[in-house]
C-alpha positions as CSV (number, residue, x, y, z in Angstrom):
1,X,117.6,102.2,90.4
2,X,115.6,104.1,92.9
3,X,116.3,107.4,94.3
4,X,115.0,108.8,98.0
5,X,115.1,112.5,99.0
6,X,113.4,114.8,101.4
7,X,111.2,117.5,99.9
8,X,113.9,120.2,100.3
9,X,116.4,118.1,98.6
10,X,114.3,117.5,95.4
11,X,115.2,119.3,92.2
12,X,112.4,121.6,90.8
13,X,112.5,119.2,87.8
14,X,112.1,116.0,90.1
15,X,109.3,117.7,92.1
16,X,107.6,118.7,88.9
17,X,107.9,115.2,87.4
18,X,106.7,113.7,90.7
19,X,103.6,115.9,90.6
20,X,102.9,115.2,86.9
21,X,102.8,111.5,87.6
22,X,100.7,111.9,90.8
23,X,98.2,113.9,88.7
24,X,98.0,111.6,86.0
25,X,97.6,108.3,88.1
26,X,95.2,109.9,90.8
27,X,93.5,112.9,89.2
28,X,93.2,111.7,85.7
29,X,93.5,108.0,86.0
30,X,91.4,107.3,89.2
31,X,89.2,110.7,89.1
32,X,90.1,111.4,92.7
33,X,89.1,115.1,93.2
34,X,87.6,114.9,96.9
35,X,90.8,116.1,98.1
36,X,93.9,118.0,97.4
37,X,96.5,115.5,95.6
38,X,99.3,117.7,96.7
39,X,99.5,118.5,100.4
40,X,101.6,119.6,103.1
41,X,102.6,116.1,104.0
42,X,104.9,116.2,101.1
43,X,107.2,118.4,102.9
44,X,107.6,116.1,105.9
45,X,108.0,112.9,103.4
46,X,110.7,111.1,101.8
47,X,110.2,110.9,98.3
48,X,111.2,107.4,96.7
49,X,111.1,107.4,93.0
50,X,112.7,106.0,89.6
51,X,113.1,108.2,86.6
52,X,114.0,107.3,83.1
53,X,117.2,108.4,81.3
54,X,114.9,111.7,80.3
55,X,114.2,112.5,83.9
56,X,110.6,111.3,83.7
57,X,109.3,109.8,86.8
58,X,107.8,106.5,86.0
59,X,107.3,104.9,89.7
60,X,107.1,106.8,92.9
61,X,105.8,106.6,96.6
62,X,106.3,108.8,99.6
63,X,107.2,107.6,103.2
64,X,107.4,109.1,106.6
65,X,107.6,108.4,110.1
66,X,104.1,108.2,111.8
67,X,105.9,109.1,115.4
68,X,107.2,112.4,114.1
69,X,104.6,113.4,111.5
70,X,100.6,113.3,111.6
71,X,97.7,114.7,110.2
72,X,93.9,114.2,109.8
73,X,94.8,111.5,107.0
74,X,97.8,110.1,109.0
75,X,97.2,109.4,112.6
76,X,100.2,109.4,115.0
77,X,101.3,105.9,115.4
78,X,104.6,105.6,117.4
79,X,107.0,102.8,116.2
80,X,105.5,102.9,112.5
81,X,106.2,104.1,109.1
82,X,103.9,104.5,106.4
83,X,104.0,104.9,102.6
84,X,101.5,106.0,100.1
85,X,100.8,107.9,96.8
86,X,102.1,104.9,95.4
87,X,101.9,105.4,91.3
88,X,103.2,103.8,88.3
89,X,103.2,105.4,85.0
90,X,100.7,103.7,82.6
91,X,103.5,103.0,80.1
92,X,105.5,101.3,83.0
93,X,102.7,98.8,84.2
94,X,103.2,95.2,83.9
95,X,107.0,95.7,83.7
96,X,107.5,94.7,87.3
97,X,108.6,98.2,88.2
98,X,105.6,98.6,90.8
99,X,106.6,95.5,92.5
100,X,110.3,96.7,92.7
101,X,109.4,100.0,93.9
102,X,107.4,98.5,96.8
103,X,110.1,95.9,97.7
104,X,112.9,98.5,97.6
105,X,110.9,100.9,99.8
106,X,110.2,98.3,102.2
107,X,113.9,97.4,102.5
108,X,115.0,100.9,102.9
109,X,112.5,101.4,105.8
110,X,113.8,98.2,107.4
111,X,117.4,98.9,106.9
112,X,117.3,102.8,107.7
113,X,114.9,103.3,110.5
114,X,114.2,102.0,113.8
115,X,110.4,101.2,112.8
116,X,108.6,97.9,114.4
117,X,105.9,97.8,111.7
118,X,104.8,99.6,108.4
119,X,101.1,100.9,108.5
120,X,99.5,101.8,105.3
121,X,96.2,102.8,104.0
122,X,95.8,100.6,101.0
123,X,93.1,100.7,98.2
124,X,91.0,97.5,99.0
125,X,91.4,95.8,95.7
126,X,95.2,95.6,95.9
127,X,94.9,94.4,99.4
128,X,94.9,90.6,98.6
129,X,97.6,90.7,95.6
130,X,100.1,93.4,95.8
131,X,100.3,94.3,99.4
132,X,99.2,90.8,100.5
133,X,102.2,89.4,98.8
134,X,104.6,92.1,100.3
135,X,103.6,90.7,103.9
136,X,100.7,93.1,104.9
137,X,97.7,92.0,106.5
138,X,94.3,93.9,106.8
139,X,93.4,95.4,110.3
140,X,89.9,96.4,110.9
141,X,87.0,97.1,108.5
142,X,87.1,98.8,104.9
143,X,86.5,102.5,104.8
144,X,86.1,105.2,102.3
145,X,89.1,107.4,101.5
146,X,88.7,109.8,98.7
147,X,85.5,108.1,97.4
148,X,87.5,104.5,97.3
149,X,87.3,101.6,99.4
150,X,90.4,101.5,101.4
151,X,91.8,99.1,104.2
152,X,94.3,99.6,106.8
153,X,97.1,97.0,106.4
154,X,100.0,96.5,108.7
155,X,103.5,94.6,108.3
156,X,105.4,93.9,111.2
157,X,109.3,94.2,110.8
158,X,111.3,91.8,112.4
159,X,114.9,92.7,113.6
C-alpha cells in the first residue's frame, strides 16, 4: 500500500506528485509561506507515500535519521529518526489513510533502523489526538514554526 524511496530513486512523476500534494496541503491549505516548502532536506530523506491507480499521491511523509542529517529545522539527535511533511490529500481525509500512513511509517522505522526513539515537530492541535494515539509524548513548551504552534514530541522504541 505504501512505497518508500530515497530522493534519487523517485521517478520524476512521483516527485512531481509529491510536490503537488505538499503544495496543496501546506501552501494552499495551511497558507504556509514563511519558509520554503521544498528544501534540501528532501535529498536526504526517505519519501514514504501512497499513490492511487492513476499515480496521484494521496498520502505522504518524509523521514530521516537525525544522527546523519541535520539542518536548522532538524537539530542533530543521535539515536533518533524523525518524520515530517505529513500530508493527506483533502479528498482522502476521513478514510483512515492518514492513520495508516503514520502507523506504517512508524513500523518501517522500527523494523528497518536502529533508532531508539522517534522525535518530531508536530502541529500542536494534533498532539493530543493524532500523534498522542500513536504513542508520542510532548516534550517541552510549544513554539512557532512557519507561523503555526508546534510541539516537540517523542516516541521511544522498545527493542
